[in-house]
N, C-alpha and C positions, 0 to 999 in steps of 0.2 A: 504494499498499499504504498502511497506518497502522500498521502495526507490532503491530496484534494478531493474535490467533489466535481462531479459534471453537473453542470446546471442545465435544467430541465428545457424543453421550449417553450415557450408563453402559450396557454391555451389561447384555443382560436375564440375571438368573442362571440357574446350571445348575441341573438337579434337585438332584445333589450338592450344589451351594451352598446351596440352598434346605435341602436337610436337614439341612447342617451348621449352618446359621444358627438353625434352628425347634428343633434339640437343644442347640446352648450358650443361645440364651435361656431356654426353655423349664428348662433344668438351673439356669440362675442364678436364676430364680423361684424355684423349688422348693425351691434352697440356703438363699436367704434367707427363704422362708414356713416352711419347717419349721423352722429354726434361730431365729424368734423364737418359734414355738410350745414347741420343746425349750427355751428360754432362759426361759419363762415356766412351762412345767410340770414340768420334770424336776428330781427333787434336788441341794441344793448347788450351783446354776448362782449367776452374779452377778445375773440378773435374777427371779429364783424370786419365785412368787407374785403378779407382774404381772399387770394386769386386761385385761381382751378389748380396751381401746382400743389399748394398745401391739402385741395381734397384731394388728389392725385395718391399724395403719400399716406393722407390719413387710411384710404379706402387698401391701399398695398401694405400699411402697418396693420390694418383689420385681418387681410387675410393672413399674413406672419402669423399673428396671434392666433387667430382662430385655428389654424392649420395644426398646431404645436397641442391645443386642446383637444382636437378631434383623434388623435394620433388612433386611436383603437378601434375607430372605423375606417382608417386612410385616408381621413379627412377630407373628403369629396367637398363638403361646403357649398355645394351646388349641383343641381340635376344635368347639367350641360357635361359636367367631368363625369359623373354615373353614365350618361348616354354615351359620352366616351368609350371609355372602359368598355361598354356594351356592344358597340358595334365594330371595336378592333378586333373582336374575338377575342377577348379576355376570359380567362376561366373564373378569376376571384376579385372581386373587389378592394380586401385587403386580403390579408393571411388569413388564412382559414374561414374566409366568408364568400362562400360560392355564388355567382353569378347563376340567380333562378329571379321567377316574378316575385317571390316572396320578399327575397333582400333588395329587391329594386325598389319596390312599394315604400319596404321601410326607410330607406334611403331617401325617397322623395317626399314622404311624409314628414320626416323628421327635417328636412333642410327647410320647409315650407315652415312646421312650427318654430323652429329655431329661428327662422328670419322675421318671422310676426312677433315675438316678443323680443329680440334684438332691438326691433323698432319701436315697440312700448316701452323699452326700458330706456332708450333713448330719449322718448317724449317725457319721459317721468324725470331728466335728470334734467330737461332743458324747458319744463313745465313753464314756471314763468315768463319766457320769452314767448313762448306760442302763444301766451295770454295777451303778449303786447301787441297792439295793431300794427298790421302789418299785411305786404301783399299775400293773396292766397295761394299764388304760385309757388314763394318763396316754402311756405307751410307744406306744400305738396313735395316741393322739391327733395324734401329733408328727408321723405320716405321714398319717394318711388323718382323713375327718370321720365322725361318727356323731351319732345324733337326740340332742334334749335329752328328748323325749319319742317314743318308738317308734309311729310309727303308718305304715305304708307309702304309704298314698295321698296324705296330707296333707304327709309328706316330700319326696314328689314333687313335690308343687304349691309347696310353696316353694322348690324347685330350680328349677323350670319360672319362676316368679315374678321371681326374683334372677335367673336366665339371661338373661330377657327383656331385666330392665333394663339388664344388661350389654352385651349383643351388641348390642341397639339403641341403646344411646347409642355404640357403637363404631363403627358402620356410617354413624350420622348424622355425628361427630364427621371420618370419613375424606372425607367430603362440606363440610366448611366449611373457610372461608380462611383456616386460624391454624396456626402450629407449634408449637401447644400440646397436640399428638395425646399425647405418652408420658403427661404432666402430666395432663393431664385424663383419660386412661384408669386410671391411678393413683388419682386422687383419688375417680374413680366405683367403684373395687374400695375404698377405705376407706367410703365411703358405703354401700354392700352389706353391708359386714360387720358395720357397729358398729349398721345399723339393721334386714337382713332375715337375720343372721347367728344370730340367737339359736335359732331353733330346729333348724338341721342343723348349721351351722359352714362355712355356705356355702361349696360344694364350684365352683360354677358354672364346672365346667372337668370334663369326664372323664379326661384327662390325668394332672390337678394329686390327683385320689383313689386312680386305679386304679393308674398308677405306683407311687405312695410304696406303696400296699398293698401288691404285690408285692414291693416292698422290705423291708416289713415282714415279710412271711410267709418269705422266704429267709435274710435277714440274721440272724447268730447271739447274737441280744439276749438276755440273759438277762432270766427271767420276765415274757417278754414276754407272753404268753399267745396267745388265739386272734388270727384279723386281722378278726374280723367278717364272713365272704362272704355272709352272709345278707342284709347290707345293702349291700352292693357295688354291687348292682344300681341303687341307688336313685340315685347321684350323676353315674351314667353315662347312666342314661335321661334323667330331670327336665332336664339340661342341655342335652343335644340336642334334645327335646320345647321347651325355651323357645327355641331358636336357630331351628327353623325358623319358629317365631310371629314370632320376632325379624324373621327375614330375610325372612319375608312382608310383615309392618309395615312393615319399610325399603322394600322394592321397591314399595309401593303410596304411600307417603309421601316419598321422595326420587327417587324415578324412577330 
């Protein structure tokens, strides 16, 4: 005997553990992401009138934190990432978590719930500022995306392109022998935001837009106006299409 012990491989997470992991990670992402927008856009905050670069880095750092929190589930935090893995031909969503209909639905449900809860937490943190008089569009913009110029086909195309970049990069990063995955993913989100975020606000994540938009609709926000449901399908359909294209491309590229 050498006096050393062999470490057993960590047990595969159960579906409840996967669900909890994705809820918490996505909630952290949305709390920090919606929070940086609130700091930049709402009246009388310390970060008022900040530029788009601060918002981009805020979302990137939100991804960085969320990925670490959701390590047990593989830290998808985004239905587009889940769909990308599915369409790339992957057989596991995370070590020990097989790709099945049940696991797919668990990821989707957890991401949507986490996004909703994170947005609610951001509202609670900034509630006094939401109660201040201000443009309804700014209050909605804390929760969800909207186009600078409304053209549904072109807005969808922008989201397809931006999400393709995100999901393809995430799938490739997962194949590289590096421990920089969370940081690399965060920086990719920053890059997408400051380069491709101008036309639509870069949802690149159906849950990131839909969960907070639902929160905006149900929360008692003074002077909030409507939730722009006529646009709400764009940041869902565009990212999912981009994810499918990225998954198929990654399946051919990385094998």
